[in-house]
Structures are given as C-alpha cells and as structure tokens.
C-alpha positions, 0 to 999 in steps of 0.5 A: 486501548485501540479500536478492536476492529481494523479495516486494513484487512479489507482495503486491498486493491481489487479484493476491496470491491466485494467488501465495499458492496457489503460495507455500504449495507452495514446493517446486514453485518452487525458484527462490524458495527463495533464503534468506539470513541477511543483514540491513541497512538502506538509505536512498534510493539506486539500489535503494531510493527514493521519488519524486514525479513530475508530468507528463501522460497525453496532455494531462491533468496527473497526479501519481505517488508511488512507492517502489522496493525492488530491482526492484519498485515500488508507489505511487499516481497521480492526475489533478490534475482529480479527485485520486482516488488509484489504486493502482499496482505494477510491476517494473523490467527494466533501465530498462524499467518496466511499471506496472498501476493500478486503482480496482477490479479491472475498472478496470485501466490499464497504463503501459509505458515507460522510467524514466531520469534521473528521467523516466518516458515511454511509453504508457498504455493504458486499462482497455478496451485501446481507448485508448492515449496518450503519457505524460511524467512527471518527478521533482519537487524535493520528492522530495528532502525524503524518503528511503525507509528499507528493512529486509529479511531472512530466517532458516531454522529449520534452517540446512540445510532451506529451510523453515520460514523467516521473512521480514521487510521494512519500508519507510518514506518518512521526511521529512528535516529539509528537509521543513517538517512533518517532526516532525509527519509523523515522529510520525504515522508512528511512531504508525502503527507503535505506536512512541514519538514524538520519535525520528528514528533510524528505521533503528535502530528498524526494525532493532530491530523486525526483530531482535525479529521473528526472535527471536520466530520462533525462540521460536514454533518452539522445540519444532518438530523436523525430523521435524515439517516433513516433511509440508507442507515446513515452510510451516505453521511459517513466518512472513512480514511485510511493511510499507510506509508511503508518501505517497498524496497531499500538498499544503500543507494535507493529507498522506495516508499509506498503510500496507500490511501483509501477514502469514503465520502459517500456514494457507491464506494470509496476511492483508493490508490497506491502512490510511490516515491523514489529516494536517491539516498546518495544525492538526497533527492526525491526522483521525478521521472525527468530525473530518471529518463531522458525525453527520448526514454519517456517518449519510448515508454508507452510502447514498452508499457503496452508490450509488458501490459500484454505480456504480463496478462497473456493478451495477444499482441494484435489486440488493442488496449481498449479491446483488452478492457482499458479506457485508453489505447496508449498507456502514457507515463505518469509520476506514480512509478517505482524503480528497483535494480533491474526494473521500472514499474508504473502504477495506475490507480482505479479510473486512471486507465481502467475501471474501478473493478479492474483495481490498480494496474501495475506494469513492470518494464525490465531495465534492458529495455530502456537502459539506453535512455537512463540518465547517467547519474541514476544508472547505479540505482538500477544495478 
C-alpha cells in the first residue's frame, strides 16, 4: 500500500507558491490531513511509471517524457524541430489527463486529452488561447528500457496529533539491463544523489534513505513537547522532502537528466529547485560547462543570456535586468545547465538571481549564437 495523498501535484515551480501559503495553515485544509505510516517501494506499474511518447501536435513532431506517481504526472516535452524541453505537469482523473507546459510563466500551454493503452490524444491550446490543435502521441518502445522506482511515506511526531509530521517521497527513472548505457546512467544517477556507484538494488537504497530521513525527523524533534505545537499547529516542526530524477532529453549520443528537489524544514515556505546533468554517452562522461564551452564562450555567455532573457519575456532591450525584476544586472553562467541539439539552457533556482515568487528562471540560447565557442569533441551533441 501507499500513502493515498501525493504532494507531487503541488510542488511545481511558481505554482507551488499559493499552495505553500495554505500548506503552512493545514488546519484550514482538513482533507489534506491524511497521514499514515505505511512505507513501501514501487517499481513501474499502473500507478507509478515512466513513459516516452512520440507523435504530433497538428503536423509538428514532438516527444513527451513523463513520470506518473498516483494520479500526478510531471515531465518534459519538446518539438523535434527545436528540441527545447518544456516543463509539463498535470493530474489524471480516470483516463482523462490535463497537462500544463511552459518555458516561462507567461508562456503556458495546455494539453487536454485521454491517456489510454499507451496513447495520449486530445486538444492542445497555445499560450494565448487563440490556437487549438489536435495532438496524437504514442508510447515508444524505449520506455520499456526504464522503470520508475518510487518510495513514499509519512510519520507523525505524536500519533494522535496530525502535526508535526514528516513526509518523504523519492522517485527515480532507473535504466534496466536492456538499456545499452545502463551502468553509466545508473552511476550518474547515484552520483547525483551522493550515493556509492556500482550499486543496482536501487529500491533497497531508496528505502534506506527514507528510513534515515524519518529517524532524523524524530531526532530533530526529540525535545519537542505536546504543548510546544499548540501555537502554529505544529507545522514549524514538520519536515518535507521530495526528490524526482527523470530524463529530459536523450538520443544515441546525449542523455540529460533532471533532479527536482523540494524541502521544508520550517519557516514561511519550503525551498526547491531543478538541477540538470548532461551525459556524453559515447565518451561516458558527465559534462561540466568547461567541457562544453571555451573560456571565450563562457565569457560571452552573460551577454547572450541577457539578450534571450529579455527576448523570451518581451522586455525592452534598453531595460536593465534589475529594472526588469532580477536581483542582478549581469546573468552569470552556472553549473546548472542543459544541452540539447540546437540549444543550451541555464537554470537559476529561486533566490539565485530572482525572488522566490519569480520561481525558477530558465534561459535558452540557440546554438548558432555560440557555435564558434563549442569545444570540438562535443559539437556532435548539438547536431
């Protein structure tokens, strides 16, 4: 059995904010106070799975990579032409699935359709709502090369009081032996989670991590008395941790994984961010920015990041970045980047260059803008 309430539907970038404001006052939301102490691990099945789907929106080829946890779904989709992965998230109601997708928060799109028998069909609505197109997507055979391993559980500090409590969920898209680069990808995922490489019993590892988290929760609150939790309902003593690792983009040469992390350890709200890892499959190498761009290219990138930050958000070129709402007037490169054929994207988590309310800031720069600065050994990854 699994916890019947899943938080994944709410831990989504900017849309997380209004929920968190309510989440701090859970006493006003009694339907969310369904806390059980059942722990388990699930591999791919009807409730928990990874699927890669291909098809078209209108006549335009697209790819959708998604994971499902209970009724909640999250992932990425991109057009085959530009290969710019866009975040998607949504919720099932029976076989009905509505997905929201966006590059920026002003750029949202909606998929409304039926997911059945490995196919997802319905209507896509563009960002301004004026354009509607039919979409047809079907599961790709490569989906069977991966399984979605998922662990979730909750504990109360006091068994008869709803809070403080600890919630933990961890999901990993794990390559099976069928996948040709399974060992390299497994080790990269384990490294992302600061775990030892060479291990394959991922479910046992994840259960052990959950068990440790719950042990730390009780240790963290060992001196808390029942009277201490009466003021705010106990939520300032609660802990929450969500980790989701999944593919963003992959082909025969390149595999990009994302790691979404959310944690609440007290205070006004939790903290979250998405972190990207780029894997060169032929050279079996986890790529750093220095592996991709020359020094001149890295020095050139802030100018390009400012240009495309403004273009993507319709900000006049003469407006300074701080006037546009950022904390900085120069957008520096970081190690949190994604490459795909035709693009490089940098991701900035909340507070890094903008406020929490602004969510994560992602900026895509097209390949033609920096192609002269790409190191020869990785040029093929952009083609």
